[in-house]
C-alpha positions, 0 to 999 in steps of 0.5 A: 653402533660403532660397538656392534660392528667391532663385535662383529668383527671380532666374530669373523674373526675367530671365524675364520681362525677354526675356519682355517685351522681346521682346513689345515690340519689333518682332520678335514678330507681333501676331497673335491667332490669330484664324484671320481669314486662312484658310482659305489658298488654296493651304493654308498654314498662317498662323497655326501660323507667326506663332506659330512664327516668336513663339515662335522671335523670343521663345526663340529656339531655331532648332533646335526652329522647324526641326523644327516647319518641318519637319513643316510641310512635311510635311504641305503648309501650311509658308510656301514655299506660298504664290503671295503673293494676298494673301486672307490679308491683306484679310482680318486684322484686325491689318493684320499683311503676311503675305507679307512674313512667309512670305518671310521664315520662307521662308527663316529656317526652311529 
């Protein structure tokens, strides 16, 4: 029915607006997943972690984020392994403060 279509369009508008706000906020990391930060000497899976953080910031699903993070812990590629050497930051074309963000990720998803 027309009412259902209107409801869906309204829902999509709200969803779009929320995503737009999240992307434009300072919460989302401008990572393009170019992988220039890799390889990490400690095997930290940096682009996946930044993507996981962004998805959490956009959609707010902490339960899912923690489930995925636990898999990364099992695979020994999680944020807690960061030694702060700075190799990744030197190579990042977006000048992302990766070390600081990895510490934040570790605290948030533990």
